[in-house]
C-alpha positions as CSV (number, residue, x, y, z in Angstrom):
1,M,3.2,-37.0,-33.8
2,E,4.7,-39.4,-31.2
3,T,2.2,-41.3,-29.0
4,K,3.5,-39.6,-25.8
5,N,2.8,-36.2,-27.4
6,R,-0.8,-37.1,-28.2
7,A,-1.7,-37.7,-24.5
8,P,-2.5,-34.1,-23.5
9,F,-4.7,-33.6,-26.6
10,T,-6.5,-36.9,-26.0
11,I,-7.2,-35.8,-22.4
12,T,-8.5,-32.5,-23.6
13,A,-10.8,-34.1,-26.1
14,I,-12.3,-36.4,-23.4
15,I,-12.9,-33.4,-21.1
16,I,-14.7,-31.6,-24.0
17,V,-17.0,-34.6,-24.5
18,L,-18.0,-34.7,-20.9
19,T,-18.9,-31.0,-20.6
20,S,-22.3,-29.5,-21.3
21,G,-24.1,-26.1,-21.5
22,I,-27.4,-24.3,-21.4
23,C,-29.7,-22.7,-24.0
24,F,-32.3,-19.9,-24.3
25,A,-35.0,-19.2,-26.9
26,V,-33.9,-17.3,-30.1
27,D,-35.6,-14.0,-30.9
28,D,-36.2,-12.6,-34.4
29,G,-33.5,-10.2,-35.5
30,D,-31.1,-11.3,-32.7
31,F,-27.4,-10.6,-33.0
32,Q,-25.2,-13.5,-31.8
33,Y,-21.7,-14.7,-31.4
34,W,-20.8,-18.4,-32.0
35,S,-17.5,-19.9,-31.0
36,S,-16.1,-23.3,-32.0
37,A,-13.0,-25.2,-31.3
38,G,-12.1,-28.5,-33.1
39,F,-9.5,-31.2,-32.8
40,S,-8.5,-33.5,-35.7
41,F,-6.3,-36.6,-35.1
42,D,-4.9,-38.6,-38.0
43,I,-5.5,-42.3,-37.3
44,N,-3.9,-43.5,-40.6
45,K,-3.7,-42.3,-44.2
46,D,-7.4,-42.9,-44.7
47,W,-9.0,-42.2,-41.3
48,K,-9.1,-39.3,-38.9
49,A,-11.0,-38.6,-35.7
50,V,-12.6,-35.2,-35.0
51,V,-13.9,-33.5,-31.9
52,T,-15.8,-30.2,-32.1
53,E,-17.1,-28.0,-29.3
54,E,-19.5,-25.1,-30.0
55,I,-21.1,-22.4,-27.8
56,R,-23.5,-19.7,-28.8
57,I,-24.2,-16.4,-27.1
58,G,-27.5,-14.7,-28.0
59,E,-29.8,-11.9,-26.9
60,S,-27.5,-9.2,-28.4
61,V,-24.4,-11.2,-27.2
62,Q,-25.5,-11.2,-23.6
63,N,-26.6,-14.7,-22.8
64,F,-24.8,-18.0,-23.2
65,Y,-27.7,-20.0,-24.7
66,R,-26.5,-23.2,-26.5
67,H,-23.8,-25.8,-26.3
68,H,-23.0,-28.9,-28.3
69,T,-20.3,-31.5,-28.6
70,D,-19.6,-33.4,-31.7
71,V,-17.4,-36.5,-32.0
72,G,-16.8,-38.5,-35.2
73,F,-14.6,-40.1,-37.8
74,V,-13.8,-39.1,-41.4
75,Y,-12.9,-41.6,-44.1
76,G,-11.2,-40.4,-47.2
77,G,-9.9,-43.6,-48.7
78,L,-12.6,-44.1,-51.4
79,A,-11.5,-41.2,-53.7
80,D,-9.7,-37.9,-53.6
81,W,-12.9,-36.1,-54.3
82,L,-15.0,-37.7,-51.6
83,D,-15.0,-37.7,-47.7
84,L,-17.4,-39.8,-45.6
85,G,-18.1,-38.8,-42.0
86,F,-19.9,-40.5,-39.1
87,N,-20.6,-38.3,-36.1
88,Y,-22.5,-38.3,-32.8
89,R,-23.6,-34.9,-31.4
90,Q,-25.0,-34.1,-28.0
91,V,-26.9,-30.8,-27.5
92,Y,-28.1,-29.3,-24.2
93,G,-30.4,-26.3,-23.9
94,K,-33.8,-24.8,-23.3
95,D,-36.8,-24.6,-25.7
96,S,-39.1,-21.6,-26.2
97,S,-41.0,-22.4,-23.0
98,S,-37.7,-22.4,-21.0
99,S,-38.0,-26.1,-20.3
100,W,-34.7,-28.0,-20.3
101,M,-34.0,-30.0,-23.5
102,E,-31.4,-32.7,-24.3
103,E,-31.0,-33.8,-27.8
104,H,-28.9,-36.6,-29.3
105,R,-28.0,-36.6,-33.0
106,M,-26.5,-39.3,-35.3
107,L,-24.9,-37.7,-38.4
108,L,-23.9,-39.2,-41.7
109,N,-21.9,-36.9,-44.0
110,A,-20.8,-37.2,-47.6
111,T,-18.7,-34.3,-48.9
112,L,-17.8,-33.9,-52.6
113,K,-14.6,-31.9,-53.3
114,G,-13.2,-30.3,-56.4
115,N,-11.7,-27.3,-58.2
116,F,-13.1,-25.2,-61.0
117,L,-11.1,-22.3,-62.6
118,G,-8.8,-22.2,-59.5
119,I,-11.7,-22.0,-57.0
120,D,-12.0,-24.9,-54.5
121,F,-15.5,-26.1,-53.8
122,T,-17.1,-28.6,-51.4
123,D,-20.7,-29.9,-51.4
124,R,-21.6,-31.5,-48.1
125,S,-24.7,-33.6,-47.7
126,R,-25.7,-34.4,-44.1
127,F,-28.4,-36.7,-42.8
128,E,-29.2,-36.3,-39.1
129,Y,-31.4,-38.5,-36.9
130,R,-32.6,-36.3,-34.0
131,D,-33.5,-37.9,-30.7
132,R,-35.3,-35.1,-28.8
133,D,-36.7,-34.8,-25.3
134,N,-39.4,-32.2,-26.0
135,K,-40.4,-33.0,-29.6
136,N,-40.9,-36.1,-31.8
137,D,-37.8,-37.8,-33.1
138,G,-37.1,-37.2,-36.8
139,W,-34.8,-37.0,-39.8
140,L,-33.1,-33.8,-41.1
141,Y,-31.2,-33.3,-44.3
142,R,-28.7,-30.5,-44.7
143,N,-26.8,-29.4,-47.8
144,K,-23.9,-27.0,-47.6
145,F,-22.1,-25.7,-50.7
146,T,-18.9,-23.8,-50.2
147,L,-16.6,-21.8,-52.5
148,K,-13.0,-21.1,-51.4
149,F,-11.2,-18.4,-53.5
150,P,-7.5,-18.7,-54.4
151,M,-6.5,-15.1,-53.5
152,E,-4.8,-14.2,-50.2
153,L,-5.8,-10.9,-48.6
154,T,-3.5,-8.6,-46.6
155,T,-0.2,-9.5,-45.2
156,L,-2.0,-12.1,-42.9
157,K,-2.8,-14.1,-46.1
158,L,-6.6,-14.3,-45.3
159,K,-8.3,-16.8,-47.6
160,P,-12.0,-15.7,-48.3
161,Y,-14.9,-18.0,-48.8
162,I,-18.7,-18.0,-49.2
163,A,-21.2,-20.7,-48.4
164,D,-24.9,-21.5,-48.5
165,E,-26.7,-24.2,-46.4
166,V,-30.3,-25.4,-46.6
167,Y,-32.3,-27.5,-44.2
168,F,-35.1,-30.0,-45.0
169,T,-37.1,-32.1,-42.5
170,L,-37.4,-35.4,-44.2
171,D,-40.4,-36.6,-42.1
172,E,-42.5,-33.7,-43.5
173,A,-40.6,-33.1,-46.7
174,D,-40.4,-29.4,-45.9
175,Y,-37.8,-26.7,-46.2
176,T,-37.2,-25.1,-42.8
177,R,-33.9,-23.1,-42.7
178,N,-31.3,-21.3,-44.8
179,R,-27.9,-20.1,-43.8
180,L,-25.6,-17.7,-45.8
181,Y,-21.9,-17.5,-44.8
182,A,-19.1,-15.1,-45.8
183,G,-15.7,-15.3,-44.1
184,F,-12.1,-16.1,-44.3
185,S,-9.6,-18.6,-43.0
186,I,-6.0,-18.1,-41.8
187,N,-3.2,-20.3,-40.9
188,L,-2.2,-19.2,-37.4
189,A,0.5,-21.9,-36.8
190,E,1.7,-25.2,-38.3
191,N,-1.1,-27.2,-36.7
192,L,-3.6,-24.4,-36.0
193,K,-6.1,-22.8,-38.4
194,G,-8.5,-19.9,-37.7
195,N,-11.8,-19.0,-39.3
196,V,-13.9,-15.8,-38.9
197,F,-17.3,-15.5,-40.6
198,Y,-20.5,-13.6,-40.8
199,L,-23.7,-15.7,-41.0
200,W,-27.3,-14.8,-41.8
201,Q,-29.8,-17.4,-40.8
202,S,-33.5,-17.5,-41.6
203,T,-35.7,-20.2,-40.0
204,R,-39.3,-20.9,-40.8
205,D,-41.3,-21.6,-37.6
206,S,-45.1,-21.9,-37.3
207,G,-45.6,-20.0,-40.6
208,K,-43.3,-17.1,-39.9
209,Y,-39.6,-16.5,-40.4
210,I,-37.1,-15.9,-37.6
211,D,-33.8,-14.2,-38.8
212,I,-30.6,-13.8,-36.8
213,N,-27.2,-12.3,-37.6
214,V,-24.1,-14.1,-36.3
215,I,-20.4,-13.3,-36.0
216,G,-18.5,-16.5,-35.6
217,T,-15.0,-17.8,-34.9
218,Y,-13.6,-21.3,-35.3
219,L,-10.2,-22.7,-34.3
220,T,-9.0,-26.1,-35.7
221,F,-6.1,-28.0,-34.2
222,S,-4.7,-30.8,-36.3
223,F,-2.4,-33.5,-35.0
C-alpha cells in the first residue's frame, strides 16, 4: 500500500489508542457480548504492527462494562513455524466494589504454528506483567491452543475452529481461568476478515467458580 493511503488508517489507530471505557463487576452465569476490531500494518517482510480495540457488554447484554486497547509488534523472521509478539495493553474499568480501576499490561507472546492431517493449529504462550491500581502487581501466564479445520461451510465459505485457553498466576503458581471457544472465520473483503464465536469462561475466585457465556465478533483489517 502506498504511503499516502496509509495515513487514514494510521490516524484511526492513534484515535483508538487514545480512547478508553468503563467496566462493571461480572456475575455468575452472565450472558455477554464482546466486540473487537483490529488493524495490522506490514512494516517489512518480517515485522508487522498491530492495534486491537475490544469492548465487552455484560449483565445480559445491557451494560457496557469493559474496554481495552492493545498495541504491539509481531516478528516472524526466525522461522515459518514461530511468531514472536511484544504488546502493551491498557485496561479501564471498575472492580467488584465499583471503584475505578486502571491496569497496564506488558505482553510477550510466542506462537507455534503447524499443520497436521490438513488441520492448521497454533499454540500461543503469553506472559503478562500486570500493573494494577487496586491489586498487587503480578505475572500471568496464558496458553491458547487453536485448531482450524480445512472445510468451508455454506456458500459464505465459513471456516470453523475450536480453541482452549488456560490461565495461571505465576506469583501464586495457581490455575485461575479456562476459556473454551467455538467459532468460524470468513473473508469479507480483500483486506478484511471477520470472526464470530461462542465462548464459555470459568474463573476461580475466592474458592468458587464464576461462569459466563459470550457471543463475540472480531473484525481484522490488514494493510
